[in-house]
TORKOL-4160 file (C-alpha; in steps of 0.2 Angstrom, whole numbers, padded with zeros to 4 digits, m for minus):
356
<pt num="1" X="0104" Y="0035" Z="0002"/>
<pt num="2" X="0120" Y="0031" Z="m0007"/>
<pt num="3" X="0132" Y="0018" Z="0001"/>
<pt num="4" X="0146" Y="0031" Z="0003"/>
<pt num="5" X="0135" Y="0041" Z="0015"/>
<pt num="6" X="0136" Y="0028" Z="0029"/>
<pt num="7" X="0145" Y="0033" Z="0045"/>
<pt num="8" X="0154" Y="0021" Z="0056"/>
<pt num="9" X="0141" Y="0007" Z="0052"/>
<pt num="10" X="0151" Y="m0008" Z="0043"/>
<pt num="11" X="0140" Y="m0019" Z="0033"/>
<pt num="12" X="0154" Y="m0032" Z="0033"/>
<pt num="13" X="0152" Y="m0034" Z="0051"/>
<pt num="14" X="0134" Y="m0042" Z="0048"/>
<pt num="15" X="0131" Y="m0060" Z="0045"/>
<pt num="16" X="0134" Y="m0064" Z="0027"/>
<pt num="17" X="0116" Y="m0068" Z="0023"/>
<pt num="18" X="0112" Y="m0050" Z="0028"/>
<pt num="19" X="0126" Y="m0041" Z="0019"/>
<pt num="20" X="0118" Y="m0043" Z="0002"/>
<pt num="21" X="0101" Y="m0036" Z="0008"/>
<pt num="22" X="0110" Y="m0021" Z="0016"/>
<pt num="23" X="0121" Y="m0017" Z="0001"/>
<pt num="24" X="0105" Y="m0017" Z="m0009"/>
<pt num="25" X="0096" Y="m0005" Z="0003"/>
<pt num="26" X="0111" Y="0007" Z="0003"/>
<pt num="27" X="0116" Y="0007" Z="m0015"/>
<pt num="28" X="0100" Y="0014" Z="m0022"/>
<pt num="29" X="0108" Y="0031" Z="m0025"/>
<pt num="30" X="0098" Y="0046" Z="m0030"/>
<pt num="31" X="0079" Y="0043" Z="m0034"/>
<pt num="32" X="0065" Y="0054" Z="m0040"/>
<pt num="33" X="0052" Y="0042" Z="m0032"/>
<pt num="34" X="0039" Y="0051" Z="m0022"/>
<pt num="35" X="0038" Y="0043" Z="m0005"/>
<pt num="36" X="0023" Y="0045" Z="0008"/>
<pt num="37" X="0023" Y="0062" Z="0016"/>
<pt num="38" X="0028" Y="0063" Z="0035"/>
<pt num="39" X="0016" Y="0070" Z="0047"/>
<pt num="40" X="0001" Y="0063" Z="0038"/>
<pt num="41" X="m0011" Y="0049" Z="0040"/>
<pt num="42" X="m0012" Y="0039" Z="0024"/>
<pt num="43" X="m0027" Y="0028" Z="0020"/>
<pt num="44" X="m0024" Y="0011" Z="0013"/>
<pt num="45" X="m0018" Y="m0007" Z="0016"/>
<pt num="46" X="m0001" Y="m0007" Z="0025"/>
<pt num="47" X="0004" Y="m0021" Z="0014"/>
<pt num="48" X="0003" Y="m0009" Z="m0001"/>
<pt num="49" X="0008" Y="0008" Z="0007"/>
<pt num="50" X="0024" Y="0002" Z="0018"/>
<pt num="51" X="0033" Y="0000" Z="0001"/>
<pt num="52" X="0031" Y="0018" Z="m0002"/>
<pt num="53" X="0040" Y="0024" Z="0013"/>
<pt num="54" X="0057" Y="0031" Z="0011"/>
<pt num="55" X="0070" Y="0017" Z="0014"/>
<pt num="56" X="0080" Y="0019" Z="0031"/>
<pt num="57" X="0070" Y="0033" Z="0037"/>
<pt num="58" X="0060" Y="0027" Z="0051"/>
<pt num="59" X="0068" Y="0027" Z="0069"/>
<pt num="60" X="0054" Y="0017" Z="0077"/>
<pt num="61" X="0038" Y="0009" Z="0071"/>
<pt num="62" X="0026" Y="0005" Z="0085"/>
<pt num="63" X="0009" Y="m0003" Z="0082"/>
<pt num="64" X="m0004" Y="m0015" Z="0088"/>
<pt num="65" X="m0011" Y="m0026" Z="0075"/>
<pt num="66" X="m0028" Y="m0035" Z="0075"/>
<pt num="67" X="m0027" Y="m0048" Z="0089"/>
<pt num="68" X="m0038" Y="m0061" Z="0080"/>
<pt num="69" X="m0051" Y="m0060" Z="0094"/>
<pt num="70" X="m0067" Y="m0057" Z="0084"/>
<pt num="71" X="m0067" Y="m0038" Z="0083"/>
<pt num="72" X="m0078" Y="m0030" Z="0070"/>
<pt num="73" X="m0063" Y="m0023" Z="0060"/>
<pt num="74" X="m0055" Y="m0040" Z="0059"/>
<pt num="75" X="m0070" Y="m0051" Z="0056"/>
<pt num="76" X="m0065" Y="m0054" Z="0038"/>
<pt num="77" X="m0049" Y="m0063" Z="0043"/>
<pt num="78" X="m0046" Y="m0081" Z="0045"/>
<pt num="79" X="m0032" Y="m0087" Z="0056"/>
<pt num="80" X="m0021" Y="m0090" Z="0040"/>
<pt num="81" X="m0026" Y="m0073" Z="0034"/>
<pt num="82" X="m0021" Y="m0065" Z="0050"/>
<pt num="83" X="m0004" Y="m0074" Z="0050"/>
<pt num="84" X="m0001" Y="m0069" Z="0032"/>
<pt num="85" X="m0005" Y="m0051" Z="0037"/>
<pt num="86" X="0007" Y="m0050" Z="0051"/>
<pt num="87" X="0021" Y="m0059" Z="0042"/>
<pt num="88" X="0019" Y="m0047" Z="0027"/>
<pt num="89" X="0019" Y="m0031" Z="0037"/>
<pt num="90" X="0034" Y="m0036" Z="0047"/>
<pt num="91" X="0044" Y="m0041" Z="0031"/>
<pt num="92" X="0040" Y="m0024" Z="0023"/>
<pt num="93" X="0047" Y="m0015" Z="0038"/>
<pt num="94" X="0065" Y="m0020" Z="0036"/>
<pt num="95" X="0069" Y="m0009" Z="0021"/>
<pt num="96" X="0061" Y="0007" Z="0030"/>
<pt num="97" X="0068" Y="0006" Z="0047"/>
<pt num="98" X="0085" Y="0014" Z="0050"/>
<pt num="99" X="0100" Y="0003" Z="0054"/>
<pt num="100" X="0100" Y="0002" Z="0073"/>
<pt num="101" X="0082" Y="0007" Z="0073"/>
<pt num="102" X="0067" Y="m0003" Z="0081"/>
<pt num="103" X="0051" Y="m0012" Z="0077"/>
<pt num="104" X="0040" Y="m0012" Z="0092"/>
<pt num="105" X="0024" Y="m0023" Z="0092"/>
<pt num="106" X="0011" Y="m0023" Z="0105"/>
<pt num="107" X="0001" Y="m0039" Z="0105"/>
<pt num="108" X="m0008" Y="m0051" Z="0117"/>
<pt num="109" X="m0010" Y="m0070" Z="0116"/>
<pt num="110" X="m0026" Y="m0076" Z="0108"/>
<pt num="111" X="m0036" Y="m0081" Z="0123"/>
<pt num="112" X="m0050" Y="m0091" Z="0114"/>
<pt num="113" X="m0041" Y="m0101" Z="0101"/>
<pt num="114" X="m0053" Y="m0114" Z="0094"/>
<pt num="115" X="m0045" Y="m0131" Z="0093"/>
<pt num="116" X="m0058" Y="m0145" Z="0088"/>
<pt num="117" X="m0044" Y="m0158" Z="0092"/>
<pt num="118" X="m0043" Y="m0153" Z="0110"/>
<pt num="119" X="m0052" Y="m0164" Z="0122"/>
<pt num="120" X="m0067" Y="m0157" Z="0130"/>
<pt num="121" X="m0062" Y="m0153" Z="0148"/>
<pt num="122" X="m0072" Y="m0164" Z="0160"/>
<pt num="123" X="m0075" Y="m0152" Z="0174"/>
<pt num="124" X="m0084" Y="m0154" Z="0191"/>
<pt num="125" X="m0089" Y="m0137" Z="0195"/>
<pt num="126" X="m0092" Y="m0138" Z="0214"/>
<pt num="127" X="m0098" Y="m0120" Z="0216"/>
<pt num="128" X="m0108" Y="m0113" Z="0202"/>
<pt num="129" X="m0108" Y="m0095" Z="0203"/>
<pt num="130" X="m0120" Y="m0089" Z="0189"/>
<pt num="131" X="m0127" Y="m0072" Z="0194"/>
<pt num="132" X="m0146" Y="m0072" Z="0197"/>
<pt num="133" X="m0147" Y="m0054" Z="0190"/>
<pt num="134" X="m0158" Y="m0054" Z="0174"/>
<pt num="135" X="m0158" Y="m0042" Z="0159"/>
<pt num="136" X="m0175" Y="m0035" Z="0166"/>
<pt num="137" X="m0166" Y="m0032" Z="0183"/>
<pt num="138" X="m0153" Y="m0021" Z="0174"/>
<pt num="139" X="m0165" Y="m0012" Z="0163"/>
<pt num="140" X="m0176" Y="m0008" Z="0179"/>
<pt num="141" X="m0160" Y="m0002" Z="0188"/>
<pt num="142" X="m0155" Y="0009" Z="0173"/>
<pt num="143" X="m0173" Y="0016" Z="0172"/>
<pt num="144" X="m0172" Y="0021" Z="0191"/>
<pt num="145" X="m0154" Y="0028" Z="0190"/>
<pt num="146" X="m0152" Y="0034" Z="0172"/>
<pt num="147" X="m0135" Y="0042" Z="0176"/>
<pt num="148" X="m0127" Y="0027" Z="0184"/>
<pt num="149" X="m0112" Y="0020" Z="0176"/>
<pt num="150" X="m0109" Y="0001" Z="0173"/>
<pt num="151" X="m0099" Y="0001" Z="0189"/>
<pt num="152" X="m0113" Y="0009" Z="0199"/>
<pt num="153" X="m0126" Y="m0003" Z="0192"/>
<pt num="154" X="m0115" Y="m0018" Z="0197"/>
<pt num="155" X="m0113" Y="m0012" Z="0214"/>
<pt num="156" X="m0131" Y="m0009" Z="0216"/>
<pt num="157" X="m0136" Y="m0026" Z="0209"/>
<pt num="158" X="m0122" Y="m0035" Z="0219"/>
<pt num="159" X="m0114" Y="m0042" Z="0203"/>
<pt num="160" X="m0099" Y="m0039" Z="0191"/>
<pt num="161" X="m0098" Y="m0026" Z="0178"/>
<pt num="162" X="m0096" Y="m0041" Z="0166"/>
<pt num="163" X="m0113" Y="m0047" Z="0171"/>
<pt num="164" X="m0120" Y="m0030" Z="0167"/>
<pt num="165" X="m0113" Y="m0030" Z="0150"/>
<pt num="166" X="m0117" Y="m0048" Z="0146"/>
<pt num="167" X="m0136" Y="m0045" Z="0151"/>
<pt num="168" X="m0137" Y="m0029" Z="0141"/>
<pt num="169" X="m0127" Y="m0035" Z="0125"/>
<pt num="170" X="m0126" Y="m0054" Z="0126"/>
<pt num="171" X="m0107" Y="m0054" Z="0126"/>
<pt num="172" X="m0093" Y="m0057" Z="0136"/>
<pt num="173" X="m0080" Y="m0044" Z="0134"/>
<pt num="174" X="m0065" Y="m0052" Z="0143"/>
<pt num="175" X="m0071" Y="m0069" Z="0144"/>
<pt num="176" X="m0074" Y="m0084" Z="0132"/>
<pt num="177" X="m0059" Y="m0094" Z="0140"/>
<pt num="178" X="m0072" Y="m0106" Z="0147"/>
<pt num="179" X="m0079" Y="m0111" Z="0130"/>
<pt num="180" X="m0077" Y="m0129" Z="0126"/>
<pt num="181" X="m0063" Y="m0134" Z="0115"/>
<pt num="182" X="m0054" Y="m0118" Z="0116"/>
<pt num="183" X="m0036" Y="m0114" Z="0122"/>
<pt num="184" X="m0024" Y="m0100" Z="0124"/>
<pt num="185" X="m0013" Y="m0098" Z="0108"/>
<pt num="186" X="0004" Y="m0091" Z="0113"/>
<pt num="187" X="0008" Y="m0078" Z="0099"/>
<pt num="188" X="0026" Y="m0073" Z="0104"/>
<pt num="189" X="0035" Y="m0087" Z="0095"/>
<pt num="190" X="0026" Y="m0083" Z="0079"/>
<pt num="191" X="0030" Y="m0065" Z="0080"/>
<pt num="192" X="0048" Y="m0069" Z="0084"/>
<pt num="193" X="0049" Y="m0081" Z="0069"/>
<pt num="194" X="0042" Y="m0068" Z="0057"/>
<pt num="195" X="0054" Y="m0054" Z="0063"/>
<pt num="196" X="0069" Y="m0066" Z="0061"/>
<pt num="197" X="0063" Y="m0070" Z="0043"/>
<pt num="198" X="0063" Y="m0052" Z="0039"/>
<pt num="199" X="0080" Y="m0048" Z="0046"/>
<pt num="200" X="0076" Y="m0041" Z="0063"/>
<pt num="201" X="0083" Y="m0048" Z="0079"/>
<pt num="202" X="0073" Y="m0049" Z="0096"/>
<pt num="203" X="0081" Y="m0036" Z="0107"/>
<pt num="204" X="0069" Y="m0034" Z="0122"/>
<pt num="205" X="0051" Y="m0037" Z="0128"/>
<pt num="206" X="0041" Y="m0028" Z="0140"/>
<pt num="207" X="0025" Y="m0033" Z="0149"/>
<pt num="208" X="0011" Y="m0020" Z="0150"/>
<pt num="209" X="0001" Y="m0023" Z="0165"/>
<pt num="210" X="m0016" Y="m0014" Z="0164"/>
<pt num="211" X="m0029" Y="m0010" Z="0176"/>
<pt num="212" X="m0041" Y="m0024" Z="0183"/>
<pt num="213" X="m0052" Y="m0031" Z="0170"/>
<pt num="214" X="m0067" Y="m0031" Z="0181"/>
<pt num="215" X="m0065" Y="m0023" Z="0198"/>
<pt num="216" X="m0080" Y="m0031" Z="0207"/>
<pt num="217" X="m0079" Y="m0048" Z="0198"/>
<pt num="218" X="m0074" Y="m0062" Z="0210"/>
<pt num="219" X="m0073" Y="m0075" Z="0197"/>
<pt num="220" X="m0068" Y="m0075" Z="0178"/>
<pt num="221" X="m0077" Y="m0092" Z="0174"/>
<pt num="222" X="m0080" Y="m0109" Z="0181"/>
<pt num="223" X="m0062" Y="m0114" Z="0178"/>
<pt num="224" X="m0045" Y="m0110" Z="0184"/>
<pt num="225" X="m0042" Y="m0099" Z="0169"/>
<pt num="226" X="m0037" Y="m0081" Z="0173"/>
<pt num="227" X="m0044" Y="m0065" Z="0167"/>
<pt num="228" X="m0029" Y="m0058" Z="0157"/>
<pt num="229" X="m0024" Y="m0040" Z="0163"/>
<pt num="230" X="m0008" Y="m0039" Z="0153"/>
<pt num="231" X="m0001" Y="m0038" Z="0135"/>
<pt num="232" X="0016" Y="m0039" Z="0128"/>
<pt num="233" X="0028" Y="m0026" Z="0119"/>
<pt num="234" X="0041" Y="m0035" Z="0108"/>
<pt num="235" X="0056" Y="m0025" Z="0103"/>
<pt num="236" X="0065" Y="m0030" Z="0087"/>
<pt num="237" X="0081" Y="m0022" Z="0081"/>
<pt num="238" X="0088" Y="m0019" Z="0064"/>
<pt num="239" X="0107" Y="m0022" Z="0063"/>
<pt num="240" X="0116" Y="m0005" Z="0064"/>
<pt num="241" X="0123" Y="0008" Z="0076"/>
<pt num="242" X="0110" Y="0011" Z="0090"/>
<pt num="243" X="0112" Y="0027" Z="0100"/>
<pt num="244" X="0111" Y="0025" Z="0118"/>
<pt num="245" X="0106" Y="0041" Z="0127"/>
<pt num="246" X="0102" Y="0041" Z="0145"/>
<pt num="247" X="0097" Y="0059" Z="0144"/>
<pt num="248" X="0081" Y="0055" Z="0135"/>
<pt num="249" X="0073" Y="0051" Z="0152"/>
<pt num="250" X="0075" Y="0059" Z="0169"/>
<pt num="251" X="0083" Y="0049" Z="0182"/>
<pt num="252" X="0066" Y="0045" Z="0190"/>
<pt num="253" X="0059" Y="0039" Z="0173"/>
<pt num="254" X="0074" Y="0027" Z="0171"/>
<pt num="255" X="0071" Y="0020" Z="0188"/>
<pt num="256" X="0052" Y="0019" Z="0187"/>
<pt num="257" X="0050" Y="0012" Z="0169"/>
<pt num="258" X="0064" Y="0015" Z="0157"/>
<pt num="259" X="0075" Y="0001" Z="0164"/>
<pt num="260" X="0060" Y="m0010" Z="0170"/>
<pt num="261" X="0053" Y="m0025" Z="0161"/>
<pt num="262" X="0035" Y="m0022" Z="0168"/>
<pt num="263" X="0026" Y="m0006" Z="0163"/>
<pt num="264" X="0010" Y="m0002" Z="0173"/>
<pt num="265" X="m0002" Y="0010" Z="0167"/>
<pt num="266" X="m0021" Y="0010" Z="0164"/>
<pt num="267" X="m0029" Y="0004" Z="0148"/>
<pt num="268" X="m0042" Y="0015" Z="0139"/>
<pt num="269" X="m0058" Y="0011" Z="0148"/>
<pt num="270" X="m0070" Y="0018" Z="0135"/>
<pt num="271" X="m0068" Y="0013" Z="0117"/>
<pt num="272" X="m0082" Y="0024" Z="0111"/>
<pt num="273" X="m0075" Y="0028" Z="0094"/>
<pt num="274" X="m0064" Y="0013" Z="0091"/>
<pt num="275" X="m0065" Y="m0005" Z="0097"/>
<pt num="276" X="m0047" Y="m0006" Z="0102"/>
<pt num="277" X="m0037" Y="0009" Z="0107"/>
<pt num="278" X="m0021" Y="0008" Z="0117"/>
<pt num="279" X="m0017" Y="0022" Z="0129"/>
<pt num="280" X="m0006" Y="0037" Z="0125"/>
<pt num="281" X="0006" Y="0032" Z="0138"/>
<pt num="282" X="0011" Y="0016" Z="0128"/>
<pt num="283" X="0018" Y="0024" Z="0112"/>
<pt num="284" X="0024" Y="0039" Z="0122"/>
<pt num="285" X="0036" Y="0028" Z="0132"/>
<pt num="286" X="0042" Y="0019" Z="0117"/>
<pt num="287" X="0045" Y="0035" Z="0107"/>
<pt num="288" X="0054" Y="0043" Z="0122"/>
<pt num="289" X="0065" Y="0028" Z="0125"/>
<pt num="290" X="0070" Y="0024" Z="0108"/>
<pt num="291" X="0070" Y="0041" Z="0098"/>
<pt num="292" X="0076" Y="0059" Z="0098"/>
<pt num="293" X="0066" Y="0074" Z="0094"/>
<pt num="294" X="0063" Y="0076" Z="0075"/>
<pt num="295" X="0065" Y="0058" Z="0071"/>
<pt num="296" X="0051" Y="0049" Z="0062"/>
<pt num="297" X="0039" Y="0037" Z="0071"/>
<pt num="298" X="0028" Y="0025" Z="0061"/>
<pt num="299" X="0011" Y="0017" Z="0065"/>
<pt num="300" X="0004" Y="0006" Z="0051"/>
<pt num="301" X="m0012" Y="0002" Z="0061"/>
<pt num="302" X="m0015" Y="0020" Z="0066"/>
<pt num="303" X="m0033" Y="0018" Z="0072"/>
<pt num="304" X="m0039" Y="0033" Z="0081"/>
<pt num="305" X="m0022" Y="0042" Z="0080"/>
<pt num="306" X="m0014" Y="0039" Z="0097"/>
<pt num="307" X="0003" Y="0036" Z="0091"/>
<pt num="308" X="0003" Y="0052" Z="0080"/>
<pt num="309" X="m0003" Y="0062" Z="0095"/>
<pt num="310" X="0011" Y="0054" Z="0106"/>
<pt num="311" X="0024" Y="0058" Z="0092"/>
<pt num="312" X="0018" Y="0076" Z="0091"/>
<pt num="313" X="0019" Y="0079" Z="0110"/>
<pt num="314" X="0036" Y="0072" Z="0111"/>
<pt num="315" X="0042" Y="0083" Z="0096"/>
<pt num="316" X="0044" Y="0069" Z="0084"/>
<pt num="317" X="0038" Y="0067" Z="0066"/>
<pt num="318" X="0025" Y="0053" Z="0062"/>
<pt num="319" X="0019" Y="0043" Z="0047"/>
<pt num="320" X="0002" Y="0034" Z="0049"/>
<pt num="321" X="m0006" Y="0021" Z="0039"/>
<pt num="322" X="m0024" Y="0016" Z="0042"/>
<pt num="323" X="m0036" Y="0005" Z="0031"/>
<pt num="324" X="m0053" Y="0012" Z="0036"/>
<pt num="325" X="m0058" Y="0029" Z="0030"/>
<pt num="326" X="m0068" Y="0033" Z="0045"/>
<pt num="327" X="m0053" Y="0030" Z="0057"/>
<pt num="328" X="m0042" Y="0041" Z="0046"/>
<pt num="329" X="m0054" Y="0055" Z="0048"/>
<pt num="330" X="m0056" Y="0052" Z="0067"/>
<pt num="331" X="m0037" Y="0052" Z="0069"/>
<pt num="332" X="m0035" Y="0068" Z="0059"/>
<pt num="333" X="m0048" Y="0076" Z="0070"/>
<pt num="334" X="m0040" Y="0071" Z="0086"/>
<pt num="335" X="m0023" Y="0076" Z="0079"/>
<pt num="336" X="m0029" Y="0093" Z="0075"/>
<pt num="337" X="m0038" Y="0095" Z="0092"/>
<pt num="338" X="m0022" Y="0089" Z="0101"/>
<pt num="339" X="m0011" Y="0102" Z="0092"/>
<pt num="340" X="m0024" Y="0116" Z="0096"/>
<pt num="341" X="m0024" Y="0111" Z="0114"/>
<pt num="342" X="m0005" Y="0111" Z="0114"/>
<pt num="343" X="m0004" Y="0128" Z="0107"/>
<pt num="344" X="m0016" Y="0135" Z="0120"/>
<pt num="345" X="m0006" Y="0127" Z="0134"/>
<pt num="346" X="0010" Y="0134" Z="0127"/>
<pt num="347" X="0003" Y="0151" Z="0125"/>
<pt num="348" X="m0004" Y="0151" Z="0143"/>
<pt num="349" X="0013" Y="0145" Z="0150"/>
<pt num="350" X="0022" Y="0159" Z="0140"/>
<pt num="351" X="0010" Y="0172" Z="0146"/>
<pt num="352" X="0013" Y="0166" Z="0164"/>
<pt num="353" X="0032" Y="0166" Z="0162"/>
<pt num="354" X="0032" Y="0183" Z="0154"/>
<pt num="355" X="0023" Y="0191" Z="0169"/>
<pt num="356" X="0034" Y="0202" Z="0180"/>
């Protein structure tokens, strides 16, 4: 994009340290470079592929990075690796986001952050509440009731869903906060610093309140630590002209969530094909709030394709980047299925409308 094509956006109104950066972004002139195609999922490392996206072309980038909580797909990362990954990815976003556009990061604090320097908590657990339910009890119940869900098994055995899962798999899905010499790591400050280093400015933040972690669980652990049932969405702004259009949402939508700092909708209860999916409602709200039809939405940790599906449903274009081939294939399959369902729904609606 040549510099003379700028509209009312005045680079000279920016802080001096940003003016040089913006002049470089807008003075590249015509180029024959081949950029990543829109409406496709591209396999590869985001740190390599983001540089191949057309500058100043993305209206909003919304994604959820690895949370550094020990998931299979992030097991190779040390804490330093994880920090370097996020810092690099945020930095690479600055050239490709449109002036006035947004970078939206969905992330949670690290609940079980190992800290060998932290003193061991000397706790006097007055009421020990370990469940007497054994693995054998759970297996016998499953044998008698093969169609029971985890919730039904928990109700039958008078324990929590967490106990059922722990007995079957030896893990603690939401827990771990009671482990010795671990603490909560607040990540918001780090993400803010990395965004500011890249040239973005914190614009807003939302709290996503999910459904209850364990509906039948009376205690999270033998401590006062909570079971987290929320995550953050941090909105970062690239300097430029930002279009405000209240008509993107209905009056009820503005009242219910558009202008509210707390968003409440259920999480994905079954991560059967990907370890960490966010619900369609999360990117859908971001896309509707911050973009217009036809604009480009980016997700550089695409996973199972949720952001692309939300973009398609809202009549936006998308670019996806995903490291794992199996998830690229999964995302492409879901996108194809979603498009087919939309076409069938539109056809039925049209046929109904055409009836006399």
